DSSP file (Angstrom, degrees, kcal/mol; ACC not computed):
  #  RESIDUE AA STRUCTURE BP1 BP2  ACC     N-H-->O    O-->H-N    N-H-->O    O-->H-N    TCO  KAPPA ALPHA  PHI   PSI    X-CA   Y-CA   Z-CA
    1    1 A X     >        0   0    0      0, 0.0     4,-2.2     0, 0.0     5,-0.2   0.000 360.0 360.0 360.0 -40.6   43.6    9.3   48.9
    2    2 A X  H  >  +     0   0    0      1,-0.2     4,-2.8     2,-0.2     5,-0.2   0.887 360.0  53.9 -63.3 -37.8   39.8    9.7   49.0
    3    3 A X  H  > S+     0   0    0      1,-0.2     4,-3.0     2,-0.2    -1,-0.2   0.900 107.5  50.1 -63.0 -40.2   40.1   12.2   46.2
    4    4 A X  H  > S+     0   0    0      2,-0.2     4,-2.6     1,-0.2    -2,-0.2   0.907 112.5  46.7 -65.1 -41.6   42.1    9.8   44.1
    5    5 A X  H  X S+     0   0    0     -4,-2.2     4,-2.8     2,-0.2    -2,-0.2   0.919 114.3  47.3 -66.2 -43.1   39.5    7.0   44.6
    6    6 A X  H  X S+     0   0    0     -4,-2.8     4,-3.0     2,-0.2    -2,-0.2   0.922 112.8  49.1 -62.8 -43.9   36.7    9.4   43.9
    7    7 A X  H  X S+     0   0    0     -4,-3.0     4,-2.8     2,-0.2    -2,-0.2   0.917 112.5  48.0 -61.8 -42.8   38.5   10.6   40.8
    8    8 A X  H  X S+     0   0    0     -4,-2.6     4,-2.5     2,-0.2    -2,-0.2   0.910 112.6  49.2 -64.2 -41.7   39.1    7.0   39.7
    9    9 A X  H  X S+     0   0    0     -4,-2.8     4,-2.7     2,-0.2    -2,-0.2   0.935 113.1  46.4 -62.3 -45.8   35.4    6.2   40.3
   10   10 A X  H  X S+     0   0    0     -4,-3.0     4,-2.9     2,-0.2    -2,-0.2   0.891 112.1  50.2 -65.7 -40.0   34.2    9.3   38.4
   11   11 A X  H  X S+     0   0    0     -4,-2.8     4,-2.4     2,-0.2    -1,-0.2   0.929 112.8  47.5 -63.2 -43.7   36.6    8.5   35.4
   12   12 A X  H  X S+     0   0    0     -4,-2.5     4,-2.4    -5,-0.2    -2,-0.2   0.918 112.8  48.6 -61.9 -42.9   35.3    4.9   35.4
   13   13 A X  H  X S+     0   0    0     -4,-2.7     4,-2.7     1,-0.2    -2,-0.2   0.917 110.8  50.6 -62.6 -43.8   31.7    6.2   35.5
   14   14 A X  H  X S+     0   0    0     -4,-2.9     4,-2.7     1,-0.2    -1,-0.2   0.898 110.4  49.6 -61.3 -40.8   32.4    8.7   32.7
   15   15 A X  H  X S+     0   0    0     -4,-2.4     4,-2.6     2,-0.2    -1,-0.2   0.911 111.6  48.5 -65.7 -41.7   33.9    5.9   30.6
   16   16 A X  H  X S+     0   0    0     -4,-2.4     4,-2.3     2,-0.2    -2,-0.2   0.914 113.2  47.4 -64.4 -41.7   30.9    3.6   31.2
   17   17 A X  H  X S+     0   0    0     -4,-2.7     4,-2.6     2,-0.2    -2,-0.2   0.924 112.1  49.7 -65.2 -43.0   28.5    6.4   30.3
   18   18 A X  H  X S+     0   0    0     -4,-2.7     4,-2.7     1,-0.2    -2,-0.2   0.909 110.4  51.0 -60.7 -42.5   30.5    7.3   27.2
   19   19 A X  H  X S+     0   0    0     -4,-2.6     4,-2.4     2,-0.2    -1,-0.2   0.915 110.4  48.8 -61.9 -42.8   30.4    3.6   26.2
   20   20 A X  H  X S+     0   0    0     -4,-2.3     4,-2.7     2,-0.2    -2,-0.2   0.897 111.2  49.8 -65.7 -39.1   26.7    3.4   26.7
   21   21 A X  H  X S+     0   0    0     -4,-2.6     4,-3.0     2,-0.2    -2,-0.2   0.920 110.6  50.1 -64.1 -41.5   26.2    6.6   24.6
   22   22 A X  H  X S+     0   0    0     -4,-2.7     4,-2.5     2,-0.2    -2,-0.2   0.912 111.7  48.6 -60.8 -41.5   28.4    5.1   21.9
   23   23 A X  H  X S+     0   0    0     -4,-2.4     4,-2.7     2,-0.2    -2,-0.2   0.911 111.9  48.6 -64.8 -42.9   26.3    1.9   22.0
   24   24 A X  H  X S+     0   0    0     -4,-2.7     4,-2.9     2,-0.2    -2,-0.2   0.919 111.3  50.5 -63.1 -43.5   23.1    4.0   21.8
   25   25 A X  H  X S+     0   0    0     -4,-3.0     4,-2.4     2,-0.2    -2,-0.2   0.920 111.5  48.4 -59.6 -43.7   24.5    6.0   18.9
   26   26 A X  H  X S+     0   0    0     -4,-2.5     4,-1.9     2,-0.2    -2,-0.2   0.928 114.0  45.5 -63.1 -45.1   25.4    2.7   17.1
   27   27 A X  H  X S+     0   0    0     -4,-2.7     4,-2.4     1,-0.2    -2,-0.2   0.896 112.0  51.8 -65.8 -39.1   22.0    1.3   17.7
   28   28 A X  H  X S+     0   0    0     -4,-2.9     4,-2.9     2,-0.2    -1,-0.2   0.883 106.4  54.5 -65.0 -37.9   20.3    4.5   16.6
   29   29 A X  H  X S+     0   0    0     -4,-2.4     4,-2.2     2,-0.2    -1,-0.2   0.911 109.3  48.5 -59.7 -41.7   22.4    4.4   13.4
   30   30 A X  H  X S+     0   0    0     -4,-1.9     4,-2.5     2,-0.2    -2,-0.2   0.921 111.5  48.9 -64.1 -43.4   21.0    0.9   12.8
   31   31 A X  H  X S+     0   0    0     -4,-2.4     4,-2.9     1,-0.2    -2,-0.2   0.921 111.1  50.1 -62.7 -43.3   17.5    2.0   13.5
   32   32 A X  H  X S+     0   0    0     -4,-2.9     4,-2.4     2,-0.2    -1,-0.2   0.892 110.4  50.2 -63.4 -38.3   17.9    5.0   11.1
   33   33 A X  H  X S+     0   0    0     -4,-2.2     4,-1.9     2,-0.2    -1,-0.2   0.920 112.2  47.1 -65.1 -42.0   19.2    2.8    8.4
   34   34 A X  H  X S+     0   0    0     -4,-2.5     4,-2.6     1,-0.2    -2,-0.2   0.913 110.6  52.5 -64.8 -40.6   16.3    0.4    8.8
   35   35 A X  H  X S+     0   0    0     -4,-2.9     4,-3.1     1,-0.2    -2,-0.2   0.901 106.6  52.8 -62.1 -40.7   13.9    3.4    8.8
   36   36 A X  H  X S+     0   0    0     -4,-2.4     4,-2.5     1,-0.2    -1,-0.2   0.904 109.6  49.7 -60.8 -39.6   15.4    4.6    5.5
   37   37 A X  H  X S+     0   0    0     -4,-1.9     4,-2.5     2,-0.2    -2,-0.2   0.920 111.6  47.8 -64.0 -43.4   14.8    1.1    4.1
   38   38 A X  H  X S+     0   0    0     -4,-2.6     4,-2.8     2,-0.2    -2,-0.2   0.913 111.6  50.5 -63.6 -42.2   11.2    1.2    5.3
   39   39 A X  H  X S+     0   0    0     -4,-3.1     4,-2.6     2,-0.2    -2,-0.2   0.910 110.5  49.4 -62.8 -40.8   10.7    4.7    3.9
   40   40 A X  H  X S+     0   0    0     -4,-2.5     4,-2.0     2,-0.2    -1,-0.2   0.919 112.3  47.7 -64.1 -41.9   12.1    3.5    0.5
   41   41 A X  H  X S+     0   0    0     -4,-2.5     4,-2.4     2,-0.2    -2,-0.2   0.894 110.8  51.6 -65.3 -38.4    9.8    0.5    0.6
   42   42 A X  H  X S+     0   0    0     -4,-2.8     4,-3.0     2,-0.2    -2,-0.2   0.901 107.6  52.3 -64.6 -40.4    6.9    2.8    1.4
   43   43 A X  H  X S+     0   0    0     -4,-2.6     4,-2.6     2,-0.2    -1,-0.2   0.898 109.3  50.5 -61.1 -38.8    7.8    5.1   -1.5
   44   44 A X  H  X S+     0   0    0     -4,-2.0     4,-2.5     2,-0.2    -2,-0.2   0.915 110.7  48.5 -63.7 -42.4    7.7    2.0   -3.7
   45   45 A X  H  X S+     0   0    0     -4,-2.4     4,-2.6     1,-0.2    -2,-0.2   0.923 112.1  49.3 -63.0 -43.1    4.3    1.0   -2.3
   46   46 A X  H  X S+     0   0    0     -4,-3.0     4,-2.6     2,-0.2    -2,-0.2   0.895 110.4  50.3 -64.0 -39.3    3.1    4.6   -2.9
   47   47 A X  H  X S+     0   0    0     -4,-2.6     4,-2.1     2,-0.2    -1,-0.2   0.920 112.3  47.0 -64.3 -42.5    4.4    4.6   -6.4
   48   48 A X  H  X S+     0   0    0     -4,-2.5     4,-2.5     2,-0.2    -2,-0.2   0.889 110.7  52.8 -65.9 -37.2    2.7    1.3   -7.1
   49   49 A X  H  X S+     0   0    0     -4,-2.6     4,-3.0     2,-0.2    -2,-0.2   0.911 107.9  50.8 -63.7 -42.1   -0.5    2.6   -5.5
   50   50 A X  H  X S+     0   0    0     -4,-2.6     4,-2.5     2,-0.2    -1,-0.2   0.898 109.8  51.0 -60.9 -39.4   -0.4    5.6   -7.8
   51   51 A X  H  X S+     0   0    0     -4,-2.1     4,-2.6     2,-0.2    -2,-0.2   0.923 111.1  47.3 -62.8 -44.4    0.0    3.2  -10.8
   52   52 A X  H  X S+     0   0    0     -4,-2.5     4,-2.7     2,-0.2    -2,-0.2   0.910 111.8  51.0 -63.9 -41.3   -3.0    1.2   -9.6
   53   53 A X  H  X S+     0   0    0     -4,-3.0     4,-2.5     2,-0.2    -2,-0.2   0.914 110.4  48.9 -62.4 -41.6   -5.0    4.4   -9.2
   54   54 A X  H  X S+     0   0    0     -4,-2.5     4,-2.1     2,-0.2    -2,-0.2   0.915 112.3  48.4 -63.1 -42.6   -4.0    5.6  -12.7
   55   55 A X  H  X S+     0   0    0     -4,-2.6     4,-2.5     1,-0.2    -2,-0.2   0.897 110.1  52.1 -63.9 -38.8   -5.0    2.2  -14.0
   56   56 A X  H  X S+     0   0    0     -4,-2.7     4,-2.9     2,-0.2    -2,-0.2   0.901 107.9  51.3 -64.5 -40.2   -8.3    2.4  -12.1
   57   57 A X  H  X S+     0   0    0     -4,-2.5     4,-2.4     2,-0.2    -1,-0.2   0.900 110.0  50.3 -61.4 -39.7   -9.0    5.8  -13.6
   58   58 A X  H  X S+     0   0    0     -4,-2.1     4,-2.5     2,-0.2    -2,-0.2   0.920 111.2  48.2 -63.0 -43.5   -8.4    4.3  -17.0
   59   59 A X  H  X S+     0   0    0     -4,-2.5     4,-2.8     2,-0.2    -2,-0.2   0.912 110.7  51.4 -63.5 -41.9  -10.8    1.4  -16.2
   60   60 A X  H  X S+     0   0    0     -4,-2.9     4,-2.3     2,-0.2    -2,-0.2   0.911 110.4  48.5 -62.3 -41.1  -13.4    3.9  -15.0
   61   61 A X  H  X S+     0   0    0     -4,-2.4     4,-2.1     1,-0.2    -1,-0.2   0.918 112.4  48.8 -63.2 -42.4  -13.0    5.9  -18.2
   62   62 A X  H  X S+     0   0    0     -4,-2.5     4,-2.8     1,-0.2    -2,-0.2   0.886 108.8  53.7 -64.5 -37.0  -13.4    2.7  -20.2
   63   63 A X  H  X S+     0   0    0     -4,-2.8     4,-3.1     2,-0.2    -2,-0.2   0.902 107.0  51.1 -63.8 -40.1  -16.4    1.8  -18.2
   64   64 A X  H  X S+     0   0    0     -4,-2.3     4,-2.4     2,-0.2    -1,-0.2   0.913 111.2  48.6 -61.3 -41.1  -18.0    5.1  -19.0
   65   65 A X  H  X S+     0   0    0     -4,-2.1     4,-2.7     2,-0.2    -2,-0.2   0.917 111.7  48.9 -63.1 -43.5  -17.3    4.4  -22.6
   66   66 A X  H  X S+     0   0    0     -4,-2.8     4,-3.1     2,-0.2    -2,-0.2   0.912 110.0  51.8 -63.2 -41.8  -18.8    0.9  -22.3
   67   67 A X  H  X S+     0   0    0     -4,-3.1     4,-2.5     2,-0.2    -2,-0.2   0.919 110.8  47.7 -61.3 -42.5  -21.9    2.4  -20.6
   68   68 A X  H  X S+     0   0    0     -4,-2.4     4,-2.2     1,-0.2    -1,-0.2   0.918 113.6  48.0 -63.0 -41.9  -22.3    4.9  -23.4
   69   69 A X  H  X S+     0   0    0     -4,-2.7     4,-2.9     2,-0.2    -2,-0.2   0.894 110.1  52.2 -65.5 -37.9  -21.9    2.1  -25.9
   70   70 A X  H  X S+     0   0    0     -4,-3.1     4,-3.1     2,-0.2    -2,-0.2   0.902 108.9  50.0 -64.4 -39.9  -24.4   -0.1  -24.0
   71   71 A X  H  X S+     0   0    0     -4,-2.5     4,-2.4     2,-0.2    -1,-0.2   0.905 111.8  48.8 -62.6 -39.9  -26.9    2.7  -24.1
   72   72 A X  H  X S+     0   0    0     -4,-2.2     4,-2.4     2,-0.2    -2,-0.2   0.917 111.4  49.2 -64.0 -42.8  -26.3    3.0  -27.8
   73   73 A X  H  X S+     0   0    0     -4,-2.9     4,-2.7     1,-0.2    -2,-0.2   0.921 110.5  50.8 -62.0 -43.3  -26.7   -0.8  -28.1
   74   74 A X  H  X S+     0   0    0     -4,-3.1     4,-2.3     1,-0.2    -1,-0.2   0.912 110.3  49.2 -61.6 -41.1  -29.9   -0.7  -26.2
   75   75 A X  H  X S+     0   0    0     -4,-2.4     4,-2.4     1,-0.2    -1,-0.2   0.908 111.7  49.2 -63.7 -41.1  -31.3    2.1  -28.4
   76   76 A X  H  X S+     0   0    0     -4,-2.4     4,-2.9     2,-0.2    -2,-0.2   0.895 109.0  52.7 -65.1 -38.6  -30.3    0.1  -31.5
   77   77 A X  H  X S+     0   0    0     -4,-2.7     4,-2.5     2,-0.2    -2,-0.2   0.920 109.7  48.5 -62.6 -42.5  -32.0   -3.0  -30.0
   78   78 A X  H  X S+     0   0    0     -4,-2.3     4,-1.7     1,-0.2    -2,-0.2   0.911 113.1  47.9 -62.3 -41.7  -35.3   -1.0  -29.5
   79   79 A X  H  X S+     0   0    0     -4,-2.4     4,-1.2     1,-0.2    -2,-0.2   0.911 111.3  50.4 -65.0 -41.5  -35.1    0.4  -33.0
   80   80 A X  H  X S+     0   0    0     -4,-2.9     4,-0.8     1,-0.2     3,-0.3   0.893 106.6  55.2 -63.8 -38.6  -34.4   -3.1  -34.4
   81   81 A X  H >< S+     0   0    0     -4,-2.5     3,-0.5     1,-0.2    -1,-0.2   0.892 109.1  47.2 -61.6 -38.1  -37.4   -4.5  -32.5
   82   82 A X  H 3< S+     0   0    0     -4,-1.7    -1,-0.2     1,-0.2    -2,-0.2   0.752 117.7  42.9 -73.4 -22.6  -39.7   -1.9  -34.1
   83   83 A X  H 3< S+     0   0    0     -4,-1.2    -1,-0.2    -3,-0.3    -2,-0.2   0.379  79.2 135.2-104.7   4.1  -38.3   -2.6  -37.6
   84   84 A X    <<  -     0   0    0     -4,-0.8     3,-0.1    -3,-0.5    -3,-0.0  -0.257  36.9-165.0 -62.6 136.6  -38.1   -6.4  -37.6
   85   85 A X  S    S+     0   0    0      1,-0.3     2,-0.3     2,-0.0    -1,-0.1   0.872  72.5   9.7 -85.8 -42.3  -39.4   -8.0  -40.7
   86   86 A X     >  -     0   0    0      1,-0.1     4,-1.7     0, 0.0    -1,-0.3  -0.941  69.6-119.2-137.6 159.5  -39.7  -11.5  -39.3
   87   87 A X  H  > S+     0   0    0     -2,-0.3     4,-2.2     1,-0.2     5,-0.2   0.835 110.6  58.3 -65.6 -33.6  -39.5  -13.2  -36.0
   88   88 A X  H  > S+     0   0    0      2,-0.2     4,-2.2     1,-0.2     5,-0.2   0.939 107.8  42.9 -66.7 -47.6  -36.6  -15.4  -37.1
   89   89 A X  H  > S+     0   0    0      1,-0.2     4,-2.3     2,-0.2     5,-0.2   0.870 113.8  53.6 -67.2 -35.5  -34.2  -12.5  -38.0
   90   90 A X  H  X S+     0   0    0     -4,-1.7     4,-2.4     2,-0.2     5,-0.2   0.927 110.4  45.8 -64.1 -45.0  -35.2  -10.6  -34.8
   91   91 A X  H  X S+     0   0    0     -4,-2.2     4,-2.4     2,-0.2    -2,-0.2   0.928 113.9  48.5 -64.7 -45.8  -34.4  -13.5  -32.6
   92   92 A X  H  X S+     0   0    0     -4,-2.2     4,-1.9     1,-0.2    -2,-0.2   0.928 113.5  47.0 -60.6 -45.4  -31.1  -14.2  -34.3
   93   93 A X  H  X S+     0   0    0     -4,-2.3     4,-2.1     1,-0.2    -2,-0.2   0.933 113.2  47.1 -64.5 -46.5  -30.0  -10.6  -34.1
   94   94 A X  H  X S+     0   0    0     -4,-2.4     4,-2.6     1,-0.2    -1,-0.2   0.883 108.9  56.1 -63.9 -38.0  -31.0  -10.2  -30.5
   95   95 A X  H  X S+     0   0    0     -4,-2.4     4,-2.0    -5,-0.2    -1,-0.2   0.913 108.0  47.9 -59.9 -42.7  -29.2  -13.4  -29.6
   96   96 A X  H  X S+     0   0    0     -4,-1.9     4,-2.0     2,-0.2    -2,-0.2   0.912 111.4  50.0 -64.5 -42.2  -26.0  -12.1  -31.1
   97   97 A X  H  X S+     0   0    0     -4,-2.1     4,-2.4     1,-0.2    -2,-0.2   0.910 109.5  51.4 -63.2 -41.2  -26.3   -8.8  -29.3
   98   98 A X  H  X S+     0   0    0     -4,-2.6     4,-2.5     1,-0.2    -1,-0.2   0.910 107.6  52.8 -63.2 -41.3  -26.9  -10.5  -25.9
   99   99 A X  H  X S+     0   0    0     -4,-2.0     4,-2.4     1,-0.2    -1,-0.2   0.905 109.2  49.9 -60.2 -40.8  -23.8  -12.7  -26.5
  100  100 A X  H  X S+     0   0    0     -4,-2.0     4,-2.3     2,-0.2    -2,-0.2   0.923 110.6  49.2 -63.5 -43.2  -21.7   -9.5  -27.1
  101  101 A X  H  X S+     0   0    0     -4,-2.4     4,-2.6     1,-0.2    -2,-0.2   0.891 110.8  50.2 -63.4 -39.7  -23.1   -7.9  -23.9
  102  102 A X  H  X S+     0   0    0     -4,-2.5     4,-2.8     2,-0.2     5,-0.2   0.922 109.7  50.7 -64.1 -43.7  -22.3  -11.0  -21.9
  103  103 A X  H  X S+     0   0    0     -4,-2.4     4,-2.5     2,-0.2    -2,-0.2   0.908 111.3  48.7 -60.8 -41.5  -18.7  -11.1  -23.2
  104  104 A X  H  X S+     0   0    0     -4,-2.3     4,-2.5     2,-0.2    -2,-0.2   0.931 112.5  48.0 -63.5 -45.3  -18.3   -7.4  -22.3
  105  105 A X  H  X S+     0   0    0     -4,-2.6     4,-2.5     2,-0.2    -2,-0.2   0.904 112.3  48.9 -62.9 -41.5  -19.7   -8.1  -18.8
  106  106 A X  H  X S+     0   0    0     -4,-2.8     4,-2.6     2,-0.2    -1,-0.2   0.908 111.3  49.6 -64.8 -41.2  -17.4  -11.1  -18.3
  107  107 A X  H  X S+     0   0    0     -4,-2.5     4,-2.2    -5,-0.2    -2,-0.2   0.915 112.3  47.9 -64.2 -41.4  -14.4   -9.1  -19.5
  108  108 A X  H  X S+     0   0    0     -4,-2.5     4,-2.3     2,-0.2    -2,-0.2   0.903 111.6  50.2 -64.7 -40.9  -15.2   -6.3  -17.1
  109  109 A X  H  X S+     0   0    0     -4,-2.5     4,-2.4     2,-0.2    -2,-0.2   0.910 109.5  51.0 -63.9 -41.9  -15.7   -8.8  -14.2
  110  110 A X  H  X S+     0   0    0     -4,-2.6     4,-2.1     1,-0.2    -2,-0.2   0.928 110.8  48.6 -61.5 -44.7  -12.4  -10.4  -15.0
  111  111 A X  H  X S+     0   0    0     -4,-2.2     4,-2.4     1,-0.2    -1,-0.2   0.893 110.3  51.7 -61.9 -40.0  -10.7   -7.0  -14.9
  112  112 A X  H  X S+     0   0    0     -4,-2.3     4,-2.6     1,-0.2    -1,-0.2   0.906 108.8  50.7 -63.7 -41.7  -12.4   -6.1  -11.6
  113  113 A X  H  X S+     0   0    0     -4,-2.4     4,-2.1     2,-0.2    -2,-0.2   0.892 110.4  49.6 -63.7 -39.9  -11.2   -9.4  -10.1
  114  114 A X  H  X S+     0   0    0     -4,-2.1     4,-2.2     2,-0.2    -2,-0.2   0.937 112.6  46.9 -63.9 -46.6   -7.6   -8.7  -11.2
  115  115 A X  H  X S+     0   0    0     -4,-2.4     4,-2.5     1,-0.2    -2,-0.2   0.898 110.7  52.7 -63.0 -40.4   -7.7   -5.2   -9.7
  116  116 A X  H  X S+     0   0    0     -4,-2.6     4,-2.4     1,-0.2    -1,-0.2   0.907 109.3  49.1 -62.3 -41.7   -9.2   -6.5   -6.5
  117  117 A X  H  X S+     0   0    0     -4,-2.1     4,-2.3     2,-0.2    -1,-0.2   0.895 111.5  49.5 -64.8 -40.0   -6.4   -9.0   -6.2
  118  118 A X  H  X S+     0   0    0     -4,-2.2     4,-2.2     2,-0.2    -2,-0.2   0.909 111.3  48.3 -66.4 -41.4   -3.8   -6.3   -6.8
  119  119 A X  H  X S+     0   0    0     -4,-2.5     4,-2.4     2,-0.2    -2,-0.2   0.904 110.7  52.0 -64.7 -40.8   -5.3   -4.0   -4.2
  120  120 A X  H  X S+     0   0    0     -4,-2.4     4,-2.1     1,-0.2    -2,-0.2   0.915 108.9  50.6 -60.5 -42.9   -5.4   -6.9   -1.7
  121  121 A X  H  X S+     0   0    0     -4,-2.3     4,-2.2     1,-0.2    -2,-0.2   0.905 110.1  49.7 -62.0 -42.1   -1.7   -7.6   -2.4
  122  122 A X  H  X S+     0   0    0     -4,-2.2     4,-2.7     1,-0.2    -1,-0.2   0.896 108.7  52.9 -63.9 -40.3   -0.9   -3.9   -1.8
  123  123 A X  H  X S+     0   0    0     -4,-2.4     4,-2.2     2,-0.2    -1,-0.2   0.904 108.6  50.1 -62.1 -40.7   -2.9   -3.9    1.5
  124  124 A X  H  X S+     0   0    0     -4,-2.1     4,-1.8     2,-0.2    -2,-0.2   0.920 111.6  48.3 -63.5 -43.0   -0.9   -6.9    2.7
  125  125 A X  H  X S+     0   0    0     -4,-2.2     4,-2.0     1,-0.2    -2,-0.2   0.911 111.0  49.9 -63.9 -41.9    2.4   -5.2    1.9
  126  126 A X  H  X S+     0   0    0     -4,-2.7     4,-2.6     1,-0.2    -1,-0.2   0.879 106.6  56.1 -66.0 -36.3    1.3   -2.0    3.6
  127  127 A X  H  X S+     0   0    0     -4,-2.2     4,-2.3     1,-0.2    -1,-0.2   0.901 106.8  50.4 -59.7 -40.7    0.3   -4.1    6.7
  128  128 A X  H  X S+     0   0    0     -4,-1.8     4,-2.2     2,-0.2    -2,-0.2   0.901 109.9  50.3 -63.5 -40.8    3.9   -5.5    6.8
  129  129 A X  H  X S+     0   0    0     -4,-2.0     4,-2.4     2,-0.2    -2,-0.2   0.918 110.2  50.0 -63.7 -43.2    5.2   -1.9    6.6
  130  130 A X  H  X S+     0   0    0     -4,-2.6     4,-2.4     1,-0.2    -2,-0.2   0.902 109.5  50.9 -63.5 -40.8    3.0   -0.8    9.4
  131  131 A X  H  X S+     0   0    0     -4,-2.3     4,-2.2     2,-0.2    -1,-0.2   0.906 110.6  49.6 -63.2 -40.1    4.1   -3.8   11.6
  132  132 A X  H  X S+     0   0    0     -4,-2.2     4,-2.5     2,-0.2    -2,-0.2   0.918 110.1  50.3 -63.6 -43.1    7.7   -2.9   10.9
  133  133 A X  H  X S+     0   0    0     -4,-2.4     4,-2.5     1,-0.2    -2,-0.2   0.899 109.5  51.4 -62.9 -40.3    7.1    0.7   11.8
  134  134 A X  H  X S+     0   0    0     -4,-2.4     4,-2.1     2,-0.2    -1,-0.2   0.907 109.3  51.0 -62.4 -41.3    5.4   -0.4   15.1
  135  135 A X  H  X S+     0   0    0     -4,-2.2     4,-2.2     1,-0.2    -2,-0.2   0.934 111.8  46.5 -60.2 -47.0    8.4   -2.6   15.9
  136  136 A X  H  X S+     0   0    0     -4,-2.5     4,-2.6     1,-0.2    -2,-0.2   0.877 109.2  54.5 -66.1 -36.5   10.8    0.4   15.3
  137  137 A X  H  X S+     0   0    0     -4,-2.5     4,-2.1     1,-0.2    -1,-0.2   0.907 109.2  48.9 -62.4 -40.6    8.6    2.7   17.4
  138  138 A X  H  X S+     0   0    0     -4,-2.1     4,-2.0     2,-0.2    -2,-0.2   0.915 111.0  49.1 -63.9 -43.4    8.9    0.2   20.3
  139  139 A X  H  X S+     0   0    0     -4,-2.2     4,-2.1     1,-0.2    -2,-0.2   0.899 110.9  49.8 -64.3 -40.6   12.6   -0.1   19.9
  140  140 A X  H  X S+     0   0    0     -4,-2.6     4,-2.7     1,-0.2    -1,-0.2   0.889 107.9  54.9 -65.5 -38.4   13.0    3.7   19.9
  141  141 A X  H  X S+     0   0    0     -4,-2.1     4,-2.1     2,-0.2    -1,-0.2   0.900 107.6  49.4 -60.7 -41.0   10.8    3.9   23.0
  142  142 A X  H  X S+     0   0    0     -4,-2.0     4,-2.4     2,-0.2    -2,-0.2   0.920 111.4  49.3 -63.4 -43.4   13.1    1.5   24.8
  143  143 A X  H  X S+     0   0    0     -4,-2.1     4,-2.4     1,-0.2    -2,-0.2   0.901 109.7  50.9 -63.7 -41.0   16.1    3.6   23.7
  144  144 A X  H  X S+     0   0    0     -4,-2.7     4,-2.5     2,-0.2    -1,-0.2   0.891 109.7  50.8 -63.6 -38.4   14.4    6.8   24.9
  145  145 A X  H  X S+     0   0    0     -4,-2.1     4,-2.6     2,-0.2    -2,-0.2   0.918 109.7  50.2 -64.4 -43.6   13.7    5.1   28.3
  146  146 A X  H  X S+     0   0    0     -4,-2.4     4,-2.4     2,-0.2    -2,-0.2   0.910 111.5  48.6 -60.4 -42.6   17.4    4.1   28.5
  147  147 A X  H  X S+     0   0    0     -4,-2.4     4,-2.5     2,-0.2    -2,-0.2   0.915 110.7  50.6 -63.8 -43.4   18.5    7.7   27.8
  148  148 A X  H  X S+     0   0    0     -4,-2.5     4,-1.9     2,-0.2    -2,-0.2   0.925 110.9  48.8 -60.1 -45.1   16.1    9.0   30.4
  149  149 A X  H  < S+     0   0    0     -4,-2.6     4,-0.4     1,-0.2    -2,-0.2   0.911 111.5  49.9 -61.6 -43.0   17.4    6.5   33.0
  150  150 A X  H >< S+     0   0    0     -4,-2.4     3,-0.8     1,-0.2     4,-0.4   0.896 110.7  49.6 -63.5 -40.2   21.0    7.6   32.1
  151  151 A X  H 3< S+     0   0    0     -4,-2.5     3,-0.3     1,-0.2    -1,-0.2   0.854 118.6  37.7 -66.8 -34.5   20.2   11.3   32.5
  152  152 A X  T 3< S+     0   0    0     -4,-1.9    -1,-0.2    -5,-0.2    -2,-0.2   0.244  88.3  95.6-104.8  12.6   18.5   10.9   35.8
  153  153 A X    <         0   0    0     -3,-0.8    -1,-0.2    -4,-0.4    -2,-0.1   0.834 360.0 360.0 -72.7 -32.0   20.8    8.2   37.3
  154  154 A X              0   0    0     -4,-0.4    -1,-0.2    -3,-0.3    -2,-0.1   0.445 360.0 360.0 -95.3 360.0   22.9   10.8   39.1
């Protein structure tokens, strides 16, 4: 009779343990699905980051071109100053050149502000991804603790 009770107890215990393992497997499947979603989102963030980096390289190349053009403009201005016929034509010409340089600087500043806003947006998105990863790490830690408890319960 004691053997039957012990057997019934062990069968019940085995069923409870099996149920808990099934529950852990189900929860782990959910975590893995969420992780795949996070990984996909991270790949999207990385792709967008690569796009921003490529655009930044393009801007840097354009800036080098602008710098070369500005050096050329400065050389032309120096040459014009030495060749000026009258004070009136010199002032008008320099005024126009300065307006062009200001427009170029304003356009560059506007582009820099746009890029800065995009980078800020990417940083915010990456922060959300990191918080999600921290949440999942915590949940996995809890699951590992439950598994450890189950293994060492007997």
